[in-house]
C-alpha positions as CSV (number, residue, x, y, z in Angstrom):
1,P,150.8,78.2,82.8
2,I,152.0,78.4,86.7
3,S,155.8,77.7,86.8
4,G,156.5,77.3,90.0
5,Y,155.5,78.2,93.1
6,F,157.5,80.0,97.2
7,I,156.6,78.0,100.1
8,Q,157.3,79.5,103.2
9,Y,157.0,77.8,106.7
10,S,156.8,79.7,110.3
11,G,157.1,77.5,114.0
12,G,160.6,75.9,114.8
13,I,162.8,76.1,118.3
14,P,163.3,78.2,118.8
15,Y,159.8,80.2,117.4
16,A,160.8,82.4,114.1
17,G,158.0,84.2,111.5
18,W,157.4,83.7,108.1
19,S,160.8,82.3,106.6
20,N,162.4,84.4,104.4
21,P,163.2,83.9,101.5
22,P,161.1,81.6,100.6
23,I,161.6,77.9,99.2
24,D,161.7,78.6,95.7
25,T,160.2,74.7,94.0
26,M,161.6,75.1,91.2
27,G,158.7,73.7,89.0
28,S,155.1,72.9,88.5
29,R,155.3,70.5,90.8
30,L,152.1,70.1,93.2
31,S,154.1,68.9,96.4
32,Y,157.5,69.6,98.2
33,T,159.9,67.9,100.9
34,V,160.9,70.8,103.0
35,R,164.3,69.1,105.0
36,S,166.4,70.7,108.0
37,L,163.1,71.5,110.4
38,H,163.6,71.1,114.1
39,P,163.0,67.9,115.7
40,D,159.1,68.1,118.5
41,A,158.0,71.6,116.6
42,N,155.6,72.9,115.3
43,Y,155.3,74.5,111.6
44,T,152.9,75.6,109.3
45,F,152.6,76.4,105.7
46,R,151.8,78.2,103.3
47,V,152.2,78.6,99.5
48,S,152.1,80.9,96.5
49,A,152.2,80.3,92.9
50,R,153.5,82.0,90.1
51,N,153.9,82.6,86.5
52,R,155.8,85.0,83.8
53,I,152.9,87.7,84.6
54,G,154.1,87.3,88.7
55,T,153.5,85.4,91.9
56,S,150.7,85.2,93.7
57,D,148.9,86.4,97.5
58,Y,149.9,83.4,100.1
59,S,147.9,80.9,100.6
60,D,145.5,80.6,103.4
61,S,147.9,78.7,106.7
62,S,148.0,74.8,106.5
63,P,147.0,73.5,109.8
64,L,149.5,73.0,113.0
65,V,151.9,70.2,112.1
66,E,154.5,68.7,114.0
67,T,157.9,66.9,113.8
68,E,158.8,63.8,115.1
69,E,160.8,63.2,118.2
70,D,164.3,62.6,117.7
71,V,167.5,62.3,119.7
72,P,168.7,65.1,122.0
73,G,171.6,66.7,122.8
74,P,173.9,66.1,126.1
75,P,173.5,67.0,129.4
76,R,175.8,69.9,130.1
77,D,178.3,70.8,133.3
78,I,179.1,67.6,134.4
79,S,179.8,67.3,138.2
80,T,180.8,65.0,140.6
81,V,181.2,65.0,144.5
82,T,182.9,62.3,146.6
83,E,179.8,61.5,149.4
84,S,181.7,58.9,151.1
85,S,184.8,56.0,150.6
86,R,181.9,54.2,148.5
87,S,180.1,56.3,146.8
88,I,180.6,59.3,144.6
89,R,177.2,62.0,143.8
90,V,176.8,62.9,139.1
91,R,175.2,65.8,138.6
92,W,174.2,67.9,135.8
93,S,173.0,70.8,133.8
94,E,169.5,70.7,132.0
95,V,170.3,69.3,127.5
96,P,169.0,73.1,126.5
97,F,165.1,73.8,125.4
98,E,166.6,73.9,122.2
99,Q,168.7,70.5,122.3
100,Q,166.1,67.8,124.3
101,N,164.4,67.6,120.1
102,G,161.0,65.7,122.6
103,I,160.4,64.2,126.2
104,I,163.7,63.6,128.2
105,T,162.4,60.0,129.8
106,R,165.9,59.6,131.9
107,Y,169.1,60.0,131.5
108,E,171.6,56.8,131.6
109,V,175.0,57.3,134.1
110,E,177.3,54.9,133.1
C-alpha cells in the first residue's frame, strides 16, 4: 500500500525551481494544503508516491495556478520638498516587486 506522497512546487516571486526538499505529506490521504506561498504568484505542482519498496517518479506537472492578491508592503524612501508657503511635494519610491503582492491601484497620502 501507499504510505505517503511527496509534493514539489515551482514558481513564486522571485521565481524558484522545484522546491527542495519536497513536502512530505506524512500519510496516504489524497490532498494536502501547501501554505506560505507568495501572494499573486504563479505555481505548478507535481507529486510522487512512496511505499515500503521506494518512491515513484514525479507526476506530470499540474496546470499553472495563481495565488490571490494580498495587501502590498509600504512604499520606500519617503521625502518631502517645500514648494511654497502653502504646498509641500511628497515623493516615494515604488514598493519593491516582491512586496507588491498584486497590482497597486493607488497610493494614499495622509
